N, C-alpha and C positions, 0 to 999 in steps of 0.2 A: 708328766713323766719325770722322775727324779734323774739327776745328773749321774753319769757313770762314777763308780767308786775308783778313786785314785789309789792304785795298788803299787806299793814299792816292793819290788822283788830284790832282796838283798843277798848277795853272794860274796863271801870273803875268802873262798878257797877255789880259785880258778886259774888255769894255766892254758898254754897253747894246745896242750894235749888234753882232750876231753875224757872225763870219766862219767860214770852213771849219774852222779849228782848234777853235773852240768846238762846232761841229756834230759834229765827230769825237768829242769828249768826251760829248756828249749821246747819241750812238748807243751809245757804250760803256756808259754808265750804263743805258740802256734795255735792252740785250740781255745784260749781264753776268749769268752764272749765279749767282743769289743763294744757291744751296746750296753753292757753292764759294768765293764771295767776298763780303765785306762792305765795300762801298765807302765812302770818306770823301772828299768833294770839298773841297779847300782853295783859297781864292781870296785875292787881295791886298786886295780891298775888296768890299763888298756890291754885288751886281748884281741889281736887282729883276727884270729881264727874264729872267735866267738862273734865278733861284729859282723863277719861275713855270713854267719848262720842266722842272725836275727833279722827279722823283717825290717826294712828301712824306715817304716813309719813308727817303729817302737823306739822310744827315747832311751839312750844308754848314757849314763853319767859315771864318772870316776871319783871316788873319795879315797885318797891314799891314807892308809893307816899310819899312825905314829911309828917312829923308827923301831921301838922295842917290840912292836906287834907284827913285824914283818917276817918273823921266823915261822917255819912250818915243820911238819913231820914230828910233832911232839917236842920240838926244841925249847919252846917256852916253859914247859913243865920241868925240863931238865936243868934249868938255870938255878943258881944258888939263891938264897933268901933275898939278897939285894936285887938280883935280876928279876925275880918274881914280883917283888914289891914295886919295882919300876914299871913292870908290865901292868900291874893292877892300877897304878896311878895313871898311866897312859890310857888304859881302857876307860877310866872314869872321864878323863879329859876328852877322849874321842866320843864318848856318849853325849857330851855337850855339843860337840861339833855336829854329830848326826842329828841331835835334837833340833838345832838351828836349821839344818838342811831340810828335815822333814816339814818343819813349819813353813819354810820358804817355798816348798813345792806343794803345800796344801795336801799332804798325804793323809788318806783316810784309814789305810790298813797296811800291814807289812806281812810279807811271806818270806820265810827263810828255811833252808833245808840242811843246815849243818849246825853242830853244837857251837863251833867257832862263830858262825854268823849270829846265832841266837844270843850268845853272850855279848857280842859286839853291839847289837841293835836293841837288846831287851831293855836296858836302863833308859836309853834314849826314847824309846817308845813310851815307857812309863812317864817320863818327864813331860811329854807332850800329849799324854793320854790317848794313845793310838793302840788299837789291838794288834797282836802279833800271832800269826799261825806258824808254829814250829813243826815242820814236816820232817820227822826223824828219818834221815836217809841211811843211817848206818846203825851200828850197835853202840849203845850207851855203856860206858865202862869206867866212868869217873864219878863216884858217889857225890863228891862235893860240888863239882861243876854241873853235874846233871840236876842236882837239887836246886841250884841257882836257876838253871834253865826252866825247870818245871814251875818255879815261883814267878819268873818274869813273863812266861808265855801266857797268852790268852787261851789258845787251844794247842794241844799237843797231839799230833796225828802220826800214828805208826802205819807202816806198810803192810803189816799183818798182825793178827792177834797173838801169834807165837812170840814175836819180838816184843810186843807190848807186855806180855805176861812173864817174860824171862826173869826180870829183876825188879827190885825195889817194891815189894808188897806194901810197905808203909807209905811210900810216896804215892803209889797208885790209889790207896784208900784216901789219902789227904786230898789229892787232886783229881779224883775220879770223874768229876763233872767236866774237866778240861780234856779228858782223853777221848780219842777217836781212832778209827782205822779207815784208811783209804788205800787200797792196793795200787800198785803201779800198773801201767799198761803199756802197750806198744802200738806204734802207728802201722796198722795192718796193711794199708796200701803199699807202703815201702817194701814190706816183705813179700807181698803178693807179686809185686813187680820183679823183685829179685828171683822169685821162683819161676816166673815166666821167661825171664831173660836167659839167653844161652851164654853161660860163663865159659870162657876159654881156659880150661884147666892147664893147657900147655903154656899159655902166657903167664900163668901164675906159678908155673913150675911144679904142678901137682901130678904125681904119678897115680893114675886111676886104677892101676893094677894092685895097689896097696890099700889098706884101710887107713885113711887119713884121720888122725885124731888132733883136735885143737884145744889148746888152753889159751884163753883170750882175756886180757886184763892187765892192769898195772902190776909190775913185778915188785912185790915186797913179801917178806917171810910169811905174813898172815894169809896170803893168797895160796900158800901150800903147793906151789908149782913143783918143788923138789919131791913131793910125795908121788907125783905122777911118774917122774923119772925113776924113782925107786921101785914103784909098782911094776912098771914095764920091764925093768931089769930082772924081775922075778919070772917073767914070761919068756925066757930065752928061746923056747921052742917056737914061739910065734913072732919073734922080733923081725924075721926076714920079711914078713907081710905087713909091717906097721911103719908108719911115719908119723912122728909127733911134731906138731907145729906149735911153737911157743910164740904167741903174737902179743906184743906189748913191750913196754919198757918202764923204767922207774919214773915216778912222778916228780920226785925231788932227788937231789944228790945224796940225801940221807940213805937211800936204798941202792946206791950204785954198786955196792959190794955184793948184793944179792944176785945180780945177773952173773957176775964173775963166779960166784959159788955154783950157780946152776951149770954154767959152761964147764967148770972143773968137774962137777959131778957126772956130767954126760961122758966126759973123757974117761974118768975113773971106772965107769960101768961099761965101757966099750961100746957106747951107743952113738958115736959120732955120725955114723951113716944113717941113723934112724931119726935124728932130731934136727929140726930147723928153727933157728932163732931169727925172727923177721924184724924185731924192733916194733916201734909204734907204726901203725898203718892207718892211713885215712880211708882206705878201702877195706877195712876189717870185715864189714858185713858181707861184702862181695866174696871175700876169702872164706868166711864162715859158711856161706851158701854152697860152697864146693866141697865142704868137709863131710865126713861120714859120722863122726861122733864128737860131741863137746864134753870135756871134763872140767868141772868146776870144783876144785879141791880145797876151797877156803876153810880156814880154821875159825873164822868169825865173819859175819856177814849181816847186811841189812836185807835189801831186796836186790839180788844180783841180776841186773838188767840183762846181762849177756845170756843168762839162763832163759829168760823170757824170749829173747831174740832168737836163740837157737831153736827153741820149741816152736816159735812162730814159723820158722823155716822148715819145720818137720824133721828136725834132727833129734836123734836119741841123746839124752843127757845123763851123765853120771855126776851127781853133786853130793857134797857133804851135807849131812843132816844138821844144818845150822841156818839161822836166819829164816827168811821167808821161803827158801827152797823146801822147807818142811811142809809148807802148805800148797805150794804150786805143784810139786811133784808127788804123785801117788805111786809109791814104790811098786814096781812091777807092772804098772798099768800105763803110765805115760812117761816113765823114766826110772832111774835107779838111784837110791840113796845109800850112802855109806857113812859110817861114823867118822867124824873129823879126826884126821891124824892116823887112821888105821890103814897102814900100807897093805896089809894082807887082804883086808876086805876090799880095798880099792883094786888090787891086783885081780881078785876073783871076779869083780864086776867087769873089769876090762876084758878078762879072758872070756867071760860069758858073751859079751857083745862081739868080740873078735871071731868067735866060733859060730855065731848064729846070725846070719844075715837077715833071716825072716823076723827075728826078734828086734833087730835094729829098725826094720821097716815098720813093724806094728807099734813099737814105742814112739817112733817119730810121727806116725799118723795120729795117734792119740794125743801126743803133745800139741800138734798143730790145732786140733779140735779144742783142746783146753784153752789155749790162748784166744782163739776166735770167739769162744763162748763166754769167757770170764775176764779177759784182760785187755779190753779195748780202751785205748788211751782217752778217747773222747768222753767215755762214761766216767773215767776217773777224774778228769779235769772238771767235769760238771759237778761231781761230788765236792771237790775243793771249792768251787765257786759258791755252792750253797753254804758251806761253812763260813767262808769269808764274808759273804753278804749277811749271814746271820750275826756274825760278830759286830759288824758295823751297825746293823739294826738294833742290836742289844744296847750299844752305846748311845744311839739316838733316843731310845726308849728311856734309859736311865736319866738322860739330860732333861727330857720332857717331864719326867716325874719329879725332878728336883731331888733325887735320892743321892745315894753314895756313888757319885760319878767317877768312873775310872778313865773314860776317854770320851771325847766329843768329835763328831764329824764336822769339819769345816764346811761352810757354804759361802 
């Protein structure tokens, strides 16, 4: 029996507050077949909250990035020519650091799920001839950097066909043999447990006589939270029966003004009694399980995990027609879709659900069935395992044939 594949899971964008990207990695670590893979999680800095979530037998190591590479929120791209040149030089130097690290740990393959991580690890993996699976967790929108990532990656995996086909027809043709699709999934036992538990709405401050609507996620303009406030403001006749819960906070200081803008907008629209800002919540799923409707008004998206989670809990969802929501939600059957940025259409969808309790119930039931039948996380992790194992086998085969070797597996 061959030894397990030594898999390096490389994440360069992680904080004490978890987003969907980190949840994807946690699911992978939880369900990865340990008889086939030995995972090593590599982070840019120590994250106590993440360490607490990872199984103690999984090794976690820290490789701090060079100083100029420690900016987030697009700050690197906003620097002047000299700043960008320094970042490029540091990225090359960091690639040599990562190359030495990978060789010292006998890494066989690498998994990463952000463009930043792919660009950080891609050259290093090429230098030591190791395959890299780039799991595209968001929307690609930088032609130059995306072309670099496509070139460096061994496999490029999207979370839905719609996201894969949105952009770059030329790149897709050139790299068509690298492209694949593996949908995200949810950990069904977690959500079944939440549904069977008795949630104390009183302790959460929830008024069950109202229709409770939740927007859940990090606060930045692309998430479109302001659109929900504007849409509800157009439903003045129904506002007395509504409470909007805005759950989440900014991920970095770059977006700190957005929450202030939202709070100001609520005041301007006379909705202070209807809106609750909770900030980041570690019990967000418990709060979600007590809600009546989830609204996900993003202007751009990959696979919005919160949409899958709400549907798994049997909640009706209104989502923008972007990203993988276009495939998960079948409009009018298991949820409602609206055009991104269209306040009037969003207001109409909200009004429809506020007025029709039976519609909320039927959409929620169909949503739960969709997730149970099509989005089970164990199945998705198995698909990724097959891809990763195939990449390593392909490298071994090329070595044995003595052909154009791109990477070798260490023994």
